[in-house]
N, CA, C and O of each residue as an XYZ file, in Angstrom:
240
protein
N     144.762    191.775     11.666
C     144.117    190.760     10.846
C     145.215    189.850     10.291
O     146.220    190.353      9.790
N     145.054    188.536     10.364
C     146.080    187.641      9.815
C     146.168    187.796      8.295
O     145.220    188.210      7.629
N     147.339    187.447      7.783
C     147.519    187.551      6.337
C     148.476    186.471      5.847
O     149.220    185.863      6.617
N     148.428    186.260      4.548
C     149.291    185.307      3.855
C     150.060    186.104      2.814
O     149.465    186.875      2.061
N     151.380    185.926      2.764
C     152.190    186.638      1.776
C     152.475    185.697      0.612
O     152.988    184.594      0.804
N     152.136    186.142     -0.598
C     152.317    185.325     -1.797
C     153.754    185.406     -2.300
O     154.558    186.184     -1.785
N     154.067    184.608     -3.295
C     155.422    184.580     -3.844
C     155.856    185.930     -4.404
O     157.050    186.228     -4.447
N     154.890    186.752     -4.834
C     155.238    188.061     -5.393
C     155.054    189.192     -4.377
O     154.927    190.359     -4.748
N     155.041    188.829     -3.088
C     155.000    189.760     -1.958
C     153.653    190.449     -1.737
O     153.578    191.393     -0.950
N     152.601    190.010     -2.400
C     151.268    190.553     -2.128
C     150.768    189.982     -0.802
O     151.026    188.818     -0.494
N     150.067    190.777     -0.028
C     149.495    190.311      1.228
C     148.003    190.076      1.058
O     147.264    190.987      0.683
N     147.566    188.867      1.331
C     146.147    188.511      1.272
C     145.655    188.370      2.707
O     146.068    187.458      3.423
N     144.782    189.263      3.123
C     144.265    189.256      4.489
C     143.031    188.367      4.571
O     142.291    188.210      3.601
N     142.828    187.791      5.751
C     141.673    186.922      5.954
C     141.255    186.970      7.416
O     141.997    187.441      8.278
N     140.072    186.480      7.672
C     139.511    186.419      9.019
C     139.189    184.956      9.308
O     138.741    184.236      8.415
N     139.409    184.510     10.534
C     139.117    183.125     10.918
C     138.009    183.132     11.968
O     138.097    183.840     12.971
N     136.973    182.343     11.730
C     135.874    182.173     12.679
C     135.818    180.717     13.096
O     136.301    179.836     12.385
N     135.227    180.472     14.247
C     135.023    179.098     14.690
C     136.004    178.674     15.759
O     136.923    179.416     16.106
N     135.804    177.463     16.285
C     136.622    176.976     17.397
C     138.065    176.686     16.972
O     138.308    176.006     15.975
N     139.004    177.210     17.740
C     140.433    176.995     17.456
C     140.838    175.540     17.664
O     141.830    175.092     17.088
N     140.096    174.797     18.470
C     140.468    173.407     18.771
C     139.779    172.386     17.860
O     139.794    171.190     18.153
N     139.180    172.844     16.767
C     138.520    171.923     15.837
C     139.543    170.978     15.207
O     140.590    171.437     14.750
N     139.269    169.665     15.170
C     140.204    168.720     14.561
C     140.182    168.773     13.023
O     141.037    168.179     12.366
N     139.213    169.478     12.466
C     139.079    169.565     11.012
C     139.879    170.738     10.459
O     140.061    171.740     11.151
N     140.354    170.627      9.228
C     141.045    171.779      8.630
C     140.049    172.904      8.366
O     138.854    172.644      8.226
N     140.520    174.156      8.295
C     139.601    175.262      8.027
C     138.933    175.129      6.660
O     139.527    174.620      5.709
N     137.712    175.586      6.585
C     136.971    175.634      5.339
C     137.113    177.042      4.776
O     136.708    178.005      5.428
N     137.678    177.183      3.583
C     137.844    178.500      2.970
C     136.534    178.875      2.295
O     136.049    178.155      1.422
N     135.963    180.004      2.700
C     134.679    180.467      2.179
C     134.908    181.732      1.359
O     135.440    182.720      1.863
N     134.509    181.694      0.114
C     134.682    182.844     -0.767
C     133.415    183.677     -0.789
O     132.306    183.144     -0.783
N     133.590    184.997     -0.816
C     132.450    185.917     -0.822
C     131.627    185.726     -2.085
O     132.142    185.287     -3.113
N     130.349    186.058     -2.002
C     129.457    185.772     -3.114
C     129.086    186.928     -3.998
O     128.061    186.862     -4.676
N     129.870    187.987     -4.028
C     129.518    189.073     -4.923
C     130.405    190.278     -4.751
O     131.177    190.350     -3.795
N     130.308    191.222     -5.656
C     131.134    192.420     -5.585
C     130.870    193.212     -4.306
O     129.721    193.415     -3.914
N     131.924    193.644     -3.677
C     131.790    194.468     -2.491
C     131.497    193.724     -1.214
O     131.382    194.347     -0.159
N     131.374    192.424     -1.267
C     131.117    191.643     -0.055
C     132.434    191.086      0.443
O     133.225    190.565     -0.344
N     132.677    191.187      1.726
C     133.924    190.687      2.287
C     133.649    189.885      3.552
O     132.511    189.498      3.815
N     134.686    189.642      4.326
C     134.568    188.803      5.515
C     133.600    189.363      6.552
O     133.042    188.600      7.340
N     133.392    190.665      6.570
C     132.500    191.271      7.554
C     131.056    190.808      7.389
O     130.315    190.744      8.370
N     130.647    190.485      6.166
C     129.266    190.060      5.931
C     129.104    188.545      6.004
O     127.984    188.047      5.890
N     130.163    187.823      6.185
C     130.113    186.360      6.170
C     129.258    185.733      7.267
O     128.554    184.764      6.984
N     129.279    186.232      8.506
C     128.437    185.571      9.516
C     126.975    185.493      9.107
O     126.297    184.523      9.448
N     126.474    186.485      8.389
C     125.092    186.440      7.920
C     124.916    185.391      6.828
O     123.902    184.694      6.793
N     125.892    185.277      5.942
C     125.791    184.355      4.815
C     125.995    182.897      5.225
O     125.357    182.006      4.663
N     126.869    182.644      6.188
C     127.215    181.265      6.545
C     126.508    180.760      7.793
O     126.778    179.652      8.257
N     125.614    181.559      8.333
C     124.795    181.119      9.445
C     125.597    180.638     10.634
O     126.452    181.362     11.144
N     125.330    179.425     11.077
C     125.949    178.906     12.290
C     127.051    177.902     12.010
O     127.413    177.131     12.899
N     127.591    177.888     10.809
C     128.670    176.953     10.480
C     129.863    177.131     11.403
O     130.571    176.169     11.699
N     130.090    178.364     11.861
C     131.265    178.639     12.674
C     131.166    178.074     14.089
O     132.117    178.196     14.862
N     130.043    177.462     14.442
C     129.938    176.836     15.756
C     130.693    175.511     15.805
O     131.143    175.105     16.877
N     130.842    174.835     14.679
C     131.509    173.535     14.663
C     132.734    173.506     13.762
O     133.623    172.679     13.962
N     132.798    174.397     12.769
C     133.895    174.404     11.809
C     134.709    175.684     11.926
O     134.187    176.725     12.326
N     135.973    175.605     11.580
C     136.785    176.815     11.437
C     136.595    177.309     10.007
O     136.729    176.543      9.052
N     136.285    178.580      9.871
C     136.078    179.185      8.558
C     137.177    180.205      8.296
O     137.454    181.052      9.145
N     137.795    180.130      7.144
C     138.766    181.125      6.720
C     138.083    181.992      5.663
O     137.681    181.500      4.608
N     137.958    183.285      5.958
C     137.212    184.196      5.106
C     138.141    185.266      4.549
O     138.543    186.170      5.281
N     138.489    185.181      3.268
C     139.355    186.187      2.677
C     138.704    187.568      2.704
O     137.495    187.693      2.513
N     139.497    188.586      2.939
C     139.019    189.964      2.937
C     139.166    190.515      1.530
O     140.238    190.409      0.936
N     138.106    191.103      0.987
C     138.125    191.579     -0.389
C     138.705    192.979     -0.543
O     138.785    193.490     -1.660
N     139.105    193.600      0.541
C     139.633    194.976      0.457
C     141.012    195.009     -0.144
O     141.598    196.082     -0.286
């Protein structure tokens, strides 16, 4: 799973959905409640990933 390392060495993992060749920057989508993470995002965001790249932070 890709990750971003912060200035204090914490690793923030995320998942990317959507076409890699999209000319638009990724849309960062935040989970909508406790215990929800990137795994449940396809249900919440419907078909947005067909045209946009979505960056979904993992809450684990």
